[in-house]
N, C-alpha and C positions, 0 to 999 in steps of 0.2 A: 378221817371224815372232817368236813368244814360245814359248820352250821353258820348260816348267815344271820347277822345281827338284824338286817332289814331283808325281809324275804324278796326273791326276785320275781317279777311278773314274767310269766311264760305262756306259750301257746302249745297246747297238747293236742291229742287225738281228736280228729275231727273239727278243728279250729276252736275247741274249747278253751277257756282262759283258766289259770291257775297261778299258785305262787309255789316257787322252789324254796323250801326251808333248810335242806342241806343237801350236800353232795358227798359221796364216798367213792373210793378208788374201786374199779370194778376187776382190777387184776391187770397183769402184764399184758394180756392179748384181748381184753374187752373194754368196752366203752365204760366210761363212769356211769354210777347209779344216782339218779337224782330222786329225792322225795318231793312230790308236789302235792299240794292240797288244792283241789278242785274249787273254783269259785261257786259253782252251782251245787250246793249241798254239802260242801265240806269233806267230800271224800278224800282220803289220802291214798295216793298210787305211787308206785315206784317206776321210773322210766329209764332207758338208757340214753346216752347223749344224742344219739341220732334219731330220737323218738320226740325230741321237744325242741322248741325255738325261742330264744329270748324276745320277749314282747317289744314292740317299738320304743326306741330310746335315743332321743336327739343326742345326748351326751356322747354316746358311743357310735353315733351315725348309723344306727340300725333304724331303717325306715320302712314302712310298708309300701306296697307297689304304687300307691297313689301319689306319695311324696316324692317319687324319683323323677 
């Protein structure tokens, strides 16, 4: 398990925003499992790697469609 010192902003189901607070290994044949706190209401949910996207971040050249 890797707990983030600074939570990572992510986009989750339906375009909602949240913060990833830790990630853990999903096993040899599975995606990693991310623990995300929803910005709207503080709900905590777990997502597979293919269910989330890292929020826009210029440092890593991750841009939204409008910036390309």
